[in-house]
N, C-alpha and C positions, 0 to 999 in steps of 0.2 A: 602388632603387639610389641612392647618395648624390647623384650628379650625372646626372640623367636626360637632360641634353643630350648625354651620351656614349653613350647606348644608342639604337640604331636598329633597329626591328622591321619585318620585311618578310614578307608572305605571298608565297611564290614559287610561281607557278601555271603549270605547263607545259600546262595546258588552256586558258589565256588566256580565262577565263570572266568575263563582265560581272558575274555574281552575286558572284564572289569579290572583284572590284574594289570593288563596293559594300560588301561585308562589311568589307574593309580600311578603307574610308573611314569606316564607322560606328564602328569601333574606334579610329580615329585612328592607324593604322599604315600603313606603305608597302605598295605592291603592285607586284610585278614579274611581268608576264605573258610567256609564251613561246608563240608561236603554233603552231609545227610539232612540238612534243614531240621535237625532235631530240636524240638521245643520252639520252633519258629523264631519270632523276634527276640524272645527271652534267651533262647539258646545262642542266637547270634551275638547278643550283647555280652552274655556270660563268657562266651569264647573270647571276645575281645578283652574282657576284664582279666582273664587268666593269662593273657599275653602282653599286658601293658602294666605300667607301674605309676603313672601320674597320680598325684593326690586328688585332683579334680577331674571329673569326667563330664564332658558336654555331649549330649545326644541330639541327633537330628534325623528326621525322616529323609528318605532319599530325594524327595521332591523339594526340599527346603533350600532356599537361597539365603545365605547368612550375610548380614551386614558386617562390614570390617570392624566396627566398634563393639561387636558382641561381647568379647572377653573383657574389654576395658569397662563395660557397663555392668557386668555380672560378677566377675571375680572379686572385686573389692568387698562385696557383702560377706565373704567368708572371713574377713579380717575384723568384723564387728566385735566379736568377743574380746579382741586384744587391743582395740583402739577406743578413744573417746573424743568427742567433739569439744573443742575449746570455745570460749566466748567470742573469739574473733572469727569463728566459722571454719578454722583449720582443724586438722585431726592430729592426734598424738598417741603414741603407744601408752597403754596403761602400765602402771607399776605392777609387779607380780602379785602383790597383795590386793590389788584392785580388780584383778581378772576374775570373772565369774566362770568357774570351770564347768558349771552346769549349763551354760549358754553355748550351744553348738549349732552351727548352720548346717542343715542337711541338704537342702537344694534350693536353687533359685529358678523359678518358673517365669519365663517371659511369655507374652501373649502369642497365641496362634494367629498368624496373619496370612492373607491370601492375595495373590497377584491377579487372580481371575475373578470375575463376578460369580456369586453363587447361583444356584438354579433359580431362585426367586428374582434376584436382580436381573439375570440374563433373560429369562422368559417373559418378564414384565417390562423389559426395557427401562429398568429403574435403578441402574447402578449409581446414579448421582443422587437419587431421592431416598433410598432406603439402605441401611447398613447391612453388612454381611451378617447372616443369621447366627453365625458362631461368635460374633463379637460380644454378644450379651454375656456369655459365660466367661470368655477369656479376659475381657477388659472390665467386666463389672462384677459378676458373682465371685470369680476366683480371687479377685483383689480384695473384696469384702471379707473373704474367708481368712485373710491374714489375721484378723482380730481374734480368731479362735484357734489359730495354728492348725487349720484344716484345709490348707491349700492342696488342690488336686494336681498331681504330676500328670501332665498330658502327653508324655512320651517324646516330645520334641521341643527344641528351642530351650533346653534346660541344662543347668550345670549342677552336678551332684557331687557331694563329698565321697570319695572312695571309701573312707572309713565307715561311713554310714551304710554303704552298699555291702561292705564286708560283714558288718554286724548283723545284717538281715539275711546273710547267706546268698547275696546276689539277687538278680532279677527273678521273681517267682515264675514257676513254670506250670502251675496248676490253675491258671486263669487265662482267659483270652483278652483281658485288659491288664497286662502286666504293669503298665505305667501307673494306673490308678491304685493297684495293690501295693506297688513299690512305695508310693508316697505315704500311704497309711502306715506301712511297716516302719518306715524311717521315722515318722513322727511318733510312733509308739515307743521308739527307743530313746525318746527325749530330745530329739533334734527339732530345731525350728526351721520352717520353710517360709519363703516369701514369694508372692506373685507380684510382678512388676507391671507397670502401665505401658511402657514404650515398646512397640513391636521392634524386634531386632533380627527377625528372619521371616521370610514369606514363602508360602508353598502354594500348592494347587488344591482348590476346593473340589469336591465331587462334581463331576460334569454330567451326570445322568441321574434320573430318579432311582434307577436300579442300584447304582453304586452308593447313593445316599441312604437308601433303605438298608442295604447290606451293612453299611457303616454303623447306623443307629441300632440295628438289631445286635450287632457285636458289642456296642457300648452297653446296651441294656443288659444283655446276658452277662457280660463281664463284670459290671458293677454289682449285680446280684451275687455272682460267684465270689467276688472279692470281699463284699460285706460279710458273707458267710465264712469265708476262709479266715478273716481277721477277727471274727467274733466281736464286731463293732460294739454291740450293746454292753458287753461285759469287759471290754478291752480297757484294763486299768492304766495302760500306757498313754491313753488319750484323755484329755480333760473332758468334762461333761459336755461343754459346748461343742467341742470337736465331734464327739459322738453324735450329738443331735444333727450337726451339719451333714455328717456322712449318712445318717438315716434319712435325711431329707433328699440326699442324692438317690438313695434307694427308692423312696416313696414316689419320687418324680416319675419314674418309669411306670408306676401303677396309674398315674393320672390319665394315661391314654385310654384305659378302660372306662374311666369316668367320662371321658370325652365322648365315647360312643354311646354311653347311657344318655347323656344330655342330648345327643343328636337324634337318637331313635325314640326317646320318650314322647315327644310331641307327635312324631310320625305314627307311633302305635295308637295314640288317642285319635288323631285326625282320620286315619285310614281304617282302623280296626276297632275303635271304641274301647280300647284297653287302657285303663288308667294305671299308670305306673305309680303315681302318687295320688292318694285320695285326700284332697284338701281343697279349701276355697282359695279364690284368687288372693285375698288379703293375707291369709295364713302363709301362703308360699312366698308372697312379697315380703313378709316380715322376716323370713329366713334368708331368701335370696338377695334382697335389697342391701342389707349391711355387708354381706359377703362381696357383692359386686362393687360397692362403694370403696371398701377398704382395699380390695384387690387392685382397683384402679389407682387409688392413692399410693399404694405401696410400689406398684410398677412405675408410676410417674416419679416418685421420690428416689427410687433406687437404681433406675436404669438410664438416667440422663436421656440421651437421644438415640440409644442403640436398640431400644425395643419399646413397643407399647402394647396395650391389651389386644388391639385388633390383630397385630402381627403374631402375637402369641396364639390367638385363636386359629389363624390361617395355617401357620406352620404345624401346630399340634394336630389339627384336623386332617391334614394331608398325611401325616405319619401314623396316626392312630390305628387304622385298619391293619397295618403291617406289624405292629408291636405288641398287641394284646396277647396273642397266642404265644409268641416266644417268651414274653415276660412271665406268663402263667406257667409254661412248661419249666422254665429255669427255676422258678420259685418252688415248684413241687419236686425238684431234683432231676429233671430230664435235662442234662447238661449238653451244651455245645462245647466240644473239646477242641475242634480245629480252628486255628487262627486264620481268618479269611482277610486277605489284604484288600483294602478299598481300591477299586479300579479307577485310576485317574488318567487313563490313556487318551482322553480327548472326547469332545462332544460328537458322538456318532449314534445315529438313531438305529435301534434294533427293533425287529418285529415284536419281540417280547415286551418292549417298553410300553406297548398299548395296554398290557395286562395290569400295569401299575396305576392306570387311570380308572379301571373298572370300578373299584370301591367308591371312588368319588362320584362316578356317573350314577351308581346305584343310589347313593345317599341324596344326590341332587334330584334324581327322578322321583324318589319317594317323598322328598320334601315338597316338590312342586305339586305332586298328586295330592298330598295332604292339604296344602294351601287351597287347591281348587275345590276339594271336597268340603 
């Protein structure tokens, strides 16, 4: 960074471990320990905010490796309200009367990127053939949400304006997805957020099915908590399109229940003569056909080469059995309050891992039995 006196790096350790303090000293960076782990990640960040003063705050998960150009690529966005682009492609400061005082940058979100193959790439020996399954959101959906100012803050690889954080009272502590809720609250205060295309930090993707399921259950429950906490439907601080975008984020987690209905409906008919839908072939084709066609076209148009309909089906079917009950419980008010960190300690088989394949074996067995009958 051109002026290193303006950059202050801290290890924020809610474990308050002497070894981490020694590590920070060895690297010549600051150390902020928190003894009681109160409020988990939010408490850790809020503790750091209370002991620092910089106007911009960059947040990274512990497993992230940051590229050296990160600040040079992200900090300039915060000057957009004060500069304008000239015809020759250069930038100049606006005159005071030209400055839009209502245009404020809240945060800049760069994509989540991973230096290890995800579970699908690894177990199918397909790292070169299929993209990381999280790329679809980070590099496609979140970037498209720029148009509605509904960019999701994903907790890492982000630069945030301290003023915006102070206006919302710091990182929220009543949700297990503090990042998602922080982004909504900042946008509700009139700030603009951008999601960028170029990965500038890389971390570790979940390395076991158990850790992946734990991560997605936390995301599902946290999104439902945050949508409720921020009163998305009636939140006047968000524009109507942003509210729709966030409600789509909420409804996505209900799609896993639909996935199980679609899986078991033909099985119920084939094995037990139970008709879930009482209709003729042509009637159901008239309803299902257009949906299938437009879904395929939308996926093809909007997701470039990061996702297709087949991979959507595979990923969602694997996750569905584990998400239906948590989503239902969270929706009716049975909250998960404890923040559970995603285990990324390495690929290590556990006897309990077999339990995570049982739902798939049941669905496969019933489907094969239905086909034979």
